[in-house]
N, C-alpha and C positions, 0 to 999 in steps of 0.2 A: 504494499500499500504506499502511496506517496507520502512523503514526510510532513507535509504541511496541509494547509487549508486547500482542498481540491474541489469541494462542492458545498452545497448549502448545509448538508448534514454535518460535515466536519467543521465548517465555519461556526455553526452553532455550538459544537462541542468545545471548540477552541475558546469562544466567548464565555461559555459556562465555566471552564476551568480557571480563566483569568479572573472572572468575577468572583468565583469561590474563594481563591487565594487572596483577593483583594479585600474580602470582607472578614477574613479570619483575624482574630486579635493578634496572633503571632504563631509561627511554627517553632517555638522553643523547644524542640525535641530533646535537647541536652541542656544541662545547667548552663546559666548565663556565662559563667567563668570558663567553660570548656567549648561552647559552641561558637564557631567562627562565622557560620553563615545562617543568621536568623532572618527568615523571610517575614518581614513586618507588613502591616497594613499600609503604612506610609510608603514603603519601598515599592510595593506592587501597585499602588494607586498612581505613584509618580511614574512608574513604568508605562502604564497605559497612556498617560498624558504625553510622555516623551515620544512615544512611537508616532503620535500625530504631529508633533512640532519639530522633530528632528530635521536638520538640514544637512549637516556634515555626515558623511557616510558612516563614520565610526559611532554615531549617536543613535543608530538603529540596527536591527537585525533582520535582514531580508529573508524571505522564504527560500529554502533549498528547492532547486528544481526537482523534477522527477528523476529517479535513477534510470539509467539506460538499461536495455535488456541484458540480462546476465547469461553467461555461458554455463554456469553451474551454480546452483543455489540449493540450500537445504539446512537441516539441523543435524548435528553430529553429537554423539555422547562424549563429553569432555569432563573429566574430573568430577563425575557424579551428577552432571547437569546436561541439558540439551542446549547446545550453543548454535546460534544462527551464524551462517556465513554466506557469502556470494563471491563469485569470481567473475572477472570481466577481461576480455582480451585473451588472445592465444599466443602472444609473441613469446619467442624463446628468450633465454637470458635470465637474469636474476629478477624474480618477481618483486612487486611492491606491495607491502602490507600497510594498510592505513588503519590507525587506531584512533577512535573518536574520543572526545572528552567526557567528563562525568555528567550523568543524567541523560546523555544523548544516545545515538544509535548510528549504525553504519551509513544510513542514507544521508546523513549530514554532508557527506563527501561527494554528493552527486555531480557537481560541476567538475571537480577534479578528476573523478573517475571517467567521465565522458571524454575528457581529453587524454588522460594518461593511457587509457586502454587501447588507443591507437598504436602505441609503441611498447607497451608493457603488459604483462599479465598482472592484474591488480586484484588484490583480495581485500575485502572489507568483512567485518563481523560485528555482532552486537556483543559488547562486553558482558560478562556474567551479571544477570539481573537486570540488564538494560534492554530496552527494545523487546525483541522477540526471543531473547535468551533467558533461560531459567536461572534462578539461584536455589540452592538447597538449604538455605538457612544459614550458610557460612558468613562469618563477618567479612566485610570487604577489606582487602589489603592489597597493596601493589604487588607484593610477592606472589600472592594467590592469582591475581589477574595475569601476571607475567607467566606463571605456570600454565594457565588456561591457553594463552596464545601460543606458547611453545607446543603444547599438546595438539592444538589445532593444526600447526604446521606439520607436526608429525602425521596427523590424520590425512592431510593433503599431500604427504610425501614431499614436502619442501624442505630442503636443507638450510637454505639462507635466503634472506630477504633484504631489501631496502625498507626500512621502517619509517613511515611518516606519522608522527605522533603529535596530537594536538591536546594540551592541557593534561588531563589524566592519561591520555595516550602517550604523551611525552614521558610522564612519570613512569608508566609501564615500560617504555623504551629504555629509560635509565636503569630500571631493575634488570631488564634482559642484558643490557650492555655490561652490567656488573657480574651477572651469574652465568650467562651463556653467550659470550661475545662472538663465538664461532658461528652463531646463527644469524648474525647481522652484517650485511655488507656496508651499511651506513645507517645513520640516524638523523633525520630532519626533525628536531625537537622544538616544537613551538609551544610556548607558554607553559612550560613545566616548572616545578619547584622541587627542591630537595630538602628544604627546611621550612618550618612554619613562618619564620620571620621573612621569607621571601614573598609572602602574601600581603597585598595591600589591604590594611584593615578597613578602608572605606568601602570595600566590595560588599560588606554586610548591608549597606544601605544604598548601594548603587542601583539606579532605576534601570539601566541597561541589563545588568545581570539579573535583576528581578524579572525583567521581561523574558529573559532566556529561560528561567525556571518555569514561568508560566507556559511558555511554548513547549517545553519538554513534558510538562504535566499533560498537556493536550495530546502530544505524540504518544506518550506512555499509555494513555487510555485507549488509543487506537491500535497499538501494536502488542501490548503485553497480554500474556495469558491470565494475568491477575490485574485487570484494568482498574480496579478500585484500590490498588495497593501502593499508590504513588507516595503517600505520606510516609509509610514505613520504609519504602525504598529510599526516599530522600534522606530520612533519618540515618539509614545505614551508610549512605554515601558521605554525608556530613561527618559521621564519626570517623571515617577514613580520612577525609580532609583535615580533621582536627587532630590527627595522630601524628607525632613526629616520625619521620621516615628513618629506618635504619641506615646507619652509615653517614647520613648527611653529606655535607660538602667533602669530607675526607675520602669517602668512597669513590668520588669522581676522579681522584688522581690515578687510579689504576685502570680507568677505562681506556681501551685501545680501539674502540669502534670509531671510524671517522664520523665526526659529529658536527652538525650545523645548529647552533643555538639560535632560535628565532624569537624575537620579542616585538610586540606590537607597540607602536608609538603611544597609543592611548589605552593600553591594557587596563581593564578594571580590576583585575585580580592579581597580576604578577608585577612585582616592582622591577624597574629597569635595571637597578643595581644588582638585583639578584641574578638576572640573566647574564649580566656582565661578569659576575662572580663565576657562574657556571662555565662560561666560555673561556675564562682565563685559567680555570682549574683543570678542565679536561685536557689532557695533552693533545696538541694539534688542532683543537676545536676552533671554530670561527663564530662570530656573532653577526647576525643579520637583523636589522631593524626595519620592520615594515611600516611605511608611513601612512598617516591618515586613516588608520584602522585600529580596532580595538581587539579584545580577546577573541572576537568572532570574525577574524579577518577572512577566513575561507568563504564566508557568506557575504561579507561586505565588499570584498574586492576579489571575486573568484578567478578572474583572468590573471591578475597580478600574482595571486597566491600560487596558482598552478605554474606560472612562469618561474616563480622562485624555486618551486620543487624541481622543475625541469633543469633549471640552471645548476642545481646541486647534483642532481642524478647524472647529468651529462658532463 
């Protein structure tokens, strides 16, 4: 199913989800001192207003287009769950694995997949508990999610990939870079963080990020086998976001995977200096700053984003 509003029924569902979250007193799923991402009434109400008033491209989140036709799609048993995946393109050479951010799903990459599949075999999936993939009640952690993606590559009989990771996808990429570097030919790491102090605290009340949560709530209701379970799902992901990552910055010094650290000029969630620190700590890594975009650059400037991926891969 397409990722966004495609007809009157899904438009109504999207409005219902945004309105519902806008009228909640708060989603303080965890105690105030430990929860980083509290979705408040003011945040989501501001998000609805911002979407109508935004002029700069980084101040709104466009819809993702429909995914192109896949060459292979399905669900496979991975570490006790059923994990959704899809493959696009039949080119030989090292495939491209694209890992989406927290709360999202593989269809978020539609514009990039449509381009890259012309020259690469491209794999997308829905991370455990996200989109069309199940969770078995396990607590979310980047190590567990990395193990899932490595098992998926085994299932697809793929030895090595170029990894394109956005947000949590980049964090999963950092975990794989540390534990199974032989599986990665390269890592395009956009908007990841390796310590909690790399997160901009203002993201908790940022209206653009709030709009993203509302959009993903609507998509979750359309895609998930437990469409009423978004609040619990959000709580589990927030707990992962709020947990310090094993190894932190020190773990980056041993990474040997060729890495491009990518930071958006107007990122709502990740501090510029944190990406700069990651880029200077990983041996041989480089830093790319994407101009006039935010955390959601692949949707705000899809052609520029895809061009940056191609420049790195080629």
